[in-house]
C-alpha positions, 0 to 999 in steps of 0.5 A: 786642985783637979785630978786627972789620972795618967790614963785619962791624960793619955786619953785626952792628950794632955801635954805639960811644958815648963815655963821658961825664960827665953829670948822673945821676938815679935813680928808685926805685920802692917798694912800700908801704901806708897806715897810721895816723898814730900821732900821731893814735892815742889810748888811753882808759884807766881812771883809777879802779877800777870796773865798766862798767855801760853800754857805748855803744860796743860794736863795733870800727870805730865812729865816735865824736865828741869828747865822745860818751859811751863808757860808764858806770862805777860806782866806790866811789871816784868815789861817795865823791869826789862825797859829799865834794864835796857835804858841803863844798858844804853848809857855810855860814859862820854869821853873826857867825862867829868867827875859827875858823869863818872859818878853817874856811870858808877851808879848806872852799873849798880842800877843795872845789876839791881835790875838784873837781880830783880828779874832773876828774883821773878824766875827770869833766867840769865839766858833770857836776860842776856837775850833781852840785852843783846836784842835791845828789845823787851819781851812782851811775854816771858817764859817760866821754866820748871825748877825740877824734873818730875810729874805734875800732880796738880795744875792750878794754871789755865790759859788766859788766867790772871795770877797774883804774886804768890799764887800756886800754879803747879805741884811737881813731884819727883818719883825717884824716891817714895815713902811707904806709909803704914798704920800701927794699931794701939797695942803695938805703938810702944814697940815701933821706933825709928831705926827698926828694919822693915821688909816691904812687899807691894800688892802690885809687884808680887814676888819682890821684897824691899828692905828698908827701915823706919824713918819716922813715927808720926806723933798724932793718932788718927782719931777715926782709925785709932792708928799711928802712922809711920813711914819708910823710904824706898829708892824707886829706879824705873818708877815702878812704885806708884803712889797709892799702891797697897803694901805690907810692912813686916817689922821684927822687934826683939823683946829680950829675955822674958818668962813665957809659956806656949800660947795654948797654955793660957786660958783667957776667960775675958776677966782673967787668964788661967793656967793649969799647973802640974803638981805631980801625981795627976794633980793640976792646980788652976792658977790666975796669972797676969799675961803680957805680950804675945810673940809667935806661939808664946805668951809672956807671963808677968806674974803668977808663975815661976820659971821651971813650973810645968803647965798643961799646954794641950787639952786645956778645955777638957781639964777646965771642964773637969775642974768646973764639974768638980767645983774647982775654982782658981785662986787669986794669985 
């Protein structure tokens, strides 16, 4: 042990505190960004081979409404399907029809229904189909409409382009709801889990605090940054939150009751952690302890110390210097 007289303790400002079992909570601050809600991302693709003859949406970032025309496509298959529907629609059962003609009329109705369904599966609306039947003329080009409201974030289609069935034409995202994706460092990975509340601030919107919770923690670590991503969801009325905005996410994690001492009471030498236990009458015992998590200004003690034992919480380096001068080395716990 090392002796520090009471006068010397007052001179160098030594203060002692007991090790206590207290409720510990840790606030984790994470960097993040605003991102698209992938559940609100739609890809418009071609259902049939053809050529784009007219493009209504010709730049990225354009706002489109559900049902708004995106483009007009010419397709021999679409033209053939229209002609088939019109031929079947012109069929009329003659008066005094025989049994065979009655059967043909019944088959005709089934074939008309199948022709209509084929056009619907190619994203031709019921209104367009009725217009074709009413006019009795096939349309050379047919209009493909947007299936949702949102912004065009990627445009693959160009005027005059030949498209094949299944080929993507537009990516459209609805920004009425967004994700906040943040990165968790390896020491904190075990603490974050879905359901924890999150306070979110956005760099571009100072003074506004958003409340949310963790929706999902991704299962794979980013090998470059050695971080784990997690996400929260925010409603976005007025679309003030823009994708790729920087954000800060704060999460408070309750850790339960744990034996702890003030952070300043633990000296970390790099190889071990040491506290100086007050044994009374000016005597201090250097003791190796095993420390755990940090929370606020306190540090958990896993082993090496008991509740109620007093430790030096200030002037630790001066006490340690005196111990080094006197050749006092801490014993293993």
